[in-house]
C-alpha positions as CSV (number, residue, x, y, z in Angstrom):
1,G,116.1,221.4,-45.7
2,D,114.3,221.4,-49.3
3,L,114.1,217.5,-49.4
4,R,110.5,216.5,-49.7
5,S,109.7,214.0,-47.1
6,V,109.6,210.3,-48.6
7,L,106.3,210.0,-46.4
8,I,104.7,212.5,-48.8
9,T,106.2,211.8,-52.2
10,S,105.9,208.0,-51.7
11,V,104.2,206.3,-48.7
12,L,101.3,208.4,-48.2
13,N,100.8,209.4,-52.0
14,L,98.0,206.9,-52.8
15,E,96.8,206.1,-56.5
16,R,93.4,206.7,-57.2
17,L,91.4,203.8,-59.1
18,E,88.2,205.1,-58.7
19,V,86.1,207.9,-57.1
20,D,86.4,206.1,-53.5
21,L,89.0,203.2,-54.2
22,F,92.7,203.8,-53.8
23,R,96.0,201.8,-54.1
24,G,98.8,202.0,-51.7
25,R,102.5,200.8,-52.0
26,H,105.2,199.9,-49.4
27,H,108.2,201.8,-48.4
28,W,109.8,200.5,-45.4
29,V,108.7,196.8,-44.2
30,P,110.1,195.8,-40.7
31,A,112.2,192.5,-40.2
32,T,109.3,190.7,-39.4
33,Q,108.3,190.8,-43.1
34,R,104.6,191.9,-41.9
35,L,103.4,195.3,-43.1
36,F,104.2,198.2,-40.9
37,G,100.9,199.1,-38.9
38,G,101.5,202.8,-38.9
39,Q,101.6,202.8,-42.8
40,I,98.3,201.1,-43.0
41,V,96.9,203.5,-40.6
42,G,98.3,206.4,-42.5
43,Q,97.6,205.3,-45.7
44,A,94.1,204.7,-44.4
45,L,93.4,208.1,-43.2
46,V,94.8,209.5,-46.9
47,A,92.0,207.5,-48.5
48,A,89.3,208.8,-45.9
49,A,90.7,212.4,-45.9
50,R,90.3,212.5,-49.8
51,A,86.4,211.8,-49.3
52,V,85.7,214.9,-47.2
53,S,85.9,218.8,-48.0
54,R,88.9,220.8,-47.6
55,D,87.7,222.5,-44.7
56,E,86.8,219.6,-42.5
57,Q,89.8,218.1,-40.4
58,V,90.0,214.8,-38.8
59,H,89.4,214.7,-35.1
60,S,89.6,211.0,-34.4
61,L,90.0,207.6,-35.9
62,H,89.7,204.0,-34.8
63,C,91.3,200.9,-36.4
64,Y,91.4,197.1,-36.2
65,F,94.3,194.8,-37.8
66,V,92.3,191.8,-38.7
67,R,94.8,190.1,-41.0
68,T,98.6,190.1,-41.3
69,G,99.6,192.6,-44.4
70,D,101.3,191.0,-47.3
71,P,104.8,193.0,-48.3
72,K,104.9,191.6,-51.7
73,V,101.7,193.1,-53.1
74,P,99.8,196.5,-52.9
75,V,97.1,197.6,-50.6
76,L,93.5,198.5,-51.8
77,Y,91.7,201.0,-49.8
78,E,87.8,201.2,-50.2
79,V,86.1,204.3,-48.7
80,E,82.5,204.5,-47.7
81,R,80.9,207.8,-46.9
82,T,79.0,206.9,-44.0
83,R,77.8,210.1,-42.9
84,T,78.1,213.7,-43.8
85,G,76.9,216.2,-41.4
86,K,76.6,219.8,-40.7
87,S,79.5,219.6,-38.3
88,F,80.9,216.2,-38.2
89,S,81.6,213.6,-41.1
90,V,82.4,209.8,-40.8
91,R,84.1,207.9,-43.3
92,S,84.7,204.1,-43.3
93,V,87.9,202.7,-44.7
94,K,88.6,198.9,-45.5
95,A,92.2,197.8,-46.5
96,I,92.1,194.8,-49.0
97,Q,94.7,192.4,-49.9
98,H,94.2,189.0,-51.8
99,G,90.4,190.0,-51.8
100,K,90.2,189.9,-48.1
101,P,90.0,192.8,-45.4
102,I,93.2,193.1,-43.6
103,F,92.3,196.1,-41.8
104,T,89.1,198.5,-40.9
105,C,89.2,202.0,-39.9
106,Q,86.5,204.7,-38.9
107,A,87.7,208.2,-39.1
108,S,85.7,211.5,-38.2
109,F,86.1,214.7,-39.4
110,Q,84.8,218.2,-37.9
111,L,84.5,221.8,-39.2
112,S,86.5,224.2,-36.9
113,Q,84.3,225.1,-33.9
114,A,85.4,227.6,-31.2
115,S,84.7,227.0,-27.5
116,P,85.7,228.3,-24.2
117,V,85.6,224.7,-22.8
118,Q,89.6,224.3,-22.8
119,H,92.2,222.2,-20.8
120,Q,95.0,219.7,-21.2
121,F,97.7,218.0,-19.1
122,T,101.2,219.3,-18.6
123,M,103.9,218.4,-20.9
124,P,106.9,216.4,-19.1
125,A,109.9,218.4,-18.7
126,V,112.7,216.9,-20.9
127,P,116.2,218.0,-22.7
128,P,115.4,219.5,-26.1
129,P,116.3,217.3,-29.0
130,E,119.3,219.3,-29.8
131,E,120.9,217.7,-26.8
132,L,120.1,214.2,-27.5
133,L,121.5,211.5,-29.7
134,T,119.7,210.1,-32.5
135,Q,118.7,206.3,-32.5
136,D,121.2,205.7,-35.4
137,E,123.8,207.4,-33.2
138,L,123.0,205.5,-30.0
139,I,123.2,202.3,-32.0
140,Q,126.6,203.1,-33.3
141,K,127.7,203.8,-29.7
142,F,126.5,200.0,-28.9
143,L,128.1,198.6,-31.7
144,Q,131.7,200.0,-30.8
145,N,131.5,198.0,-27.6
146,P,134.0,194.9,-28.5
147,N,132.3,192.6,-25.9
148,L,128.7,193.0,-27.6
149,A,127.4,189.2,-28.3
150,E,127.5,188.7,-32.1
151,R,123.6,188.1,-32.3
152,Y,122.8,191.4,-30.7
153,R,125.5,193.1,-33.1
154,K,123.5,191.4,-36.1
155,H,120.4,192.6,-34.7
156,L,121.4,196.4,-34.3
157,T,123.2,196.2,-37.4
158,K,120.1,195.3,-39.2
159,I,118.1,197.9,-37.2
160,Q,120.6,200.6,-38.5
161,A,120.2,199.4,-42.3
162,E,116.4,199.9,-42.0
163,D,115.2,202.9,-44.4
164,V,112.9,204.5,-41.7
165,P,111.4,207.6,-42.8
166,I,111.4,208.9,-39.3
167,D,114.0,211.0,-37.0
168,I,114.0,209.6,-33.5
169,K,115.8,210.7,-30.4
170,P,115.3,208.7,-27.2
171,V,115.1,210.9,-24.0
172,N,115.6,207.7,-21.7
173,P,116.8,205.3,-24.0
174,P,116.9,201.2,-22.1
175,D,120.2,199.8,-21.3
176,I,120.5,197.1,-24.0
177,F,123.0,195.4,-21.9
178,S,120.5,194.8,-18.9
179,S,117.6,192.5,-18.9
180,E,116.5,194.4,-15.5
181,P,112.6,195.3,-15.6
182,Q,111.9,198.9,-16.3
183,E,108.8,201.4,-15.7
184,P,106.5,200.6,-18.7
185,K,107.2,204.5,-19.9
186,Q,109.3,205.9,-22.7
187,L,109.9,209.3,-24.1
188,F,111.2,210.4,-27.4
189,W,111.4,213.4,-29.7
190,V,110.0,212.4,-33.2
191,R,109.4,214.1,-36.7
192,A,109.2,212.8,-40.4
193,R,112.4,212.9,-42.3
194,G,112.4,215.6,-45.0
195,Y,110.5,218.7,-45.6
196,I,106.4,218.8,-45.6
197,G,106.0,222.6,-45.0
198,D,102.5,224.4,-44.4
199,T,99.9,222.5,-46.1
200,D,96.4,221.2,-45.5
201,M,96.4,219.9,-41.7
202,K,95.2,216.3,-42.8
203,V,98.5,215.7,-44.5
204,H,100.3,216.2,-41.0
205,C,97.7,214.1,-39.3
206,C,98.3,211.3,-41.9
207,V,102.0,211.5,-41.2
208,A,101.5,211.6,-37.5
209,A,99.4,208.4,-37.9
210,Y,102.4,206.7,-39.3
211,I,104.8,207.9,-36.8
212,S,102.5,207.1,-34.0
213,D,102.9,203.3,-34.4
214,Y,106.7,203.2,-34.4
215,A,108.0,201.6,-31.3
216,F,105.0,202.1,-29.2
217,L,103.7,198.6,-28.5
218,G,107.3,197.9,-27.3
219,T,106.3,200.2,-24.2
220,A,104.6,197.4,-22.7
221,L,107.7,195.0,-22.7
222,L,109.9,197.3,-20.6
223,P,108.9,195.6,-17.2
224,H,109.5,191.9,-18.9
225,R,112.9,192.2,-20.5
226,Q,114.0,189.2,-19.1
227,Y,111.8,187.3,-21.6
228,R,112.5,187.2,-25.5
229,V,109.5,188.3,-27.7
230,G,108.2,185.5,-29.6
231,F,105.4,187.2,-31.2
232,M,103.9,190.8,-31.3
233,V,101.5,192.6,-33.5
234,S,98.8,195.3,-33.2
235,L,95.3,194.4,-32.6
236,D,93.7,198.0,-32.8
237,H,94.7,201.7,-32.9
238,S,93.1,205.0,-31.9
239,M,94.0,208.5,-32.2
240,W,92.6,211.7,-31.3
241,F,93.8,215.1,-32.8
242,H,93.5,218.2,-30.4
243,A,95.7,221.1,-32.2
244,P,97.4,221.9,-35.2
245,F,101.1,220.8,-35.6
246,R,103.8,220.2,-38.0
247,A,104.9,216.6,-38.5
248,D,108.2,217.6,-39.9
249,H,109.0,219.3,-36.7
250,W,110.2,217.8,-33.3
251,M,107.3,216.7,-31.2
252,L,107.6,214.8,-28.0
253,Y,106.0,211.4,-28.1
254,E,105.2,210.3,-24.1
255,C,104.3,206.4,-24.1
256,E,103.2,204.5,-21.1
257,S,101.6,201.1,-20.7
258,P,98.9,200.8,-17.8
259,W,98.4,197.3,-18.2
260,A,99.4,193.8,-19.8
261,G,98.1,190.3,-19.3
262,G,96.3,187.6,-21.3
263,C,99.1,187.9,-24.1
264,R,97.9,191.4,-24.6
265,G,99.5,194.7,-24.0
266,L,97.8,198.1,-23.9
267,V,99.6,201.4,-24.6
268,Q,98.8,204.9,-24.4
269,G,100.6,207.9,-26.2
270,R,100.6,211.7,-26.3
271,L,102.3,213.8,-29.0
272,W,103.3,217.2,-27.7
273,R,104.4,220.3,-29.6
274,R,107.7,221.8,-28.6
275,D,105.8,224.8,-27.0
276,G,104.0,222.5,-24.7
277,V,100.6,222.1,-26.5
278,L,98.9,218.6,-26.5
279,A,98.6,217.9,-30.2
280,V,97.6,214.1,-30.6
281,T,96.5,211.3,-28.0
282,C,96.8,207.9,-29.1
283,A,96.0,204.2,-27.6
284,Q,96.7,200.7,-28.8
285,E,96.4,197.1,-27.7
286,G,98.3,194.4,-29.3
287,V,99.3,190.6,-29.0
288,I,102.4,189.8,-27.1
289,R,103.8,186.3,-26.7
290,V,107.0,185.8,-25.2
291,E,109.4,182.6,-24.8
292,Q,109.3,181.4,-21.4
293,T,113.1,180.9,-21.5
294,P,114.7,184.2,-20.0
295,N,116.9,186.2,-22.1
296,Q,120.8,185.4,-21.9
297,S,123.2,188.1,-21.3
298,K,123.8,190.6,-24.2
299,L,127.6,190.8,-23.2
């Protein structure tokens, strides 16, 4: 379609206040009423990208969430030009609300360089997105079950009403009617809603940063579905960009959690292009606190 993605027209369209000072506003706020981490990461990368030359492309970013974001006020992004080298440049970004940093980030950019040293993992074999239901269609299917407990019906209806600017098609959606432990892995096809088109690759990287945090940390909960989550929030988030991609085209997001403990969970992710090229690698650790009383049946 020709409808421009809201991620470009609104969410990642920062207002420049000074040379290296920007203001970002909010689009989708989760039911927790805390700012969505992917939005902050994506906006911070936009601010960093505006402080480098067009020829430099982001290859990595490393972030820490230090305070809860307030959805009632905008976020200010302050950029520091830490280093500008011949091949690599580093930009540091501080996100500020109420006069205090809520998030810090360092992003590294590189001028294109060829190398014979190349390898990658193999993309998992999965059904194409055309053969799968969207998250919205799956929720609608669950809601048609007359035996669904009312509190879960309300929860699913609330998710369905959220204006998330991402299209999602789970490959192996968990059975919401079961509390049985599952392997800490999930696969889903993702893309930005709307049209972005061919543009500076940094734009697609900013959109991927937004997408990468959605449902990511939840992977660590799959073996522990008997517990109800009391509190879950991201602590840090890292990304490495390997190859060009289009964030408005379907990409396979492969997520796994190798470890959880000490009220923390670690997740790793890989974003694959449809042609099997590994485009992005992600990692995140978050706080996970659960209520000790096991979940009741959802039926």
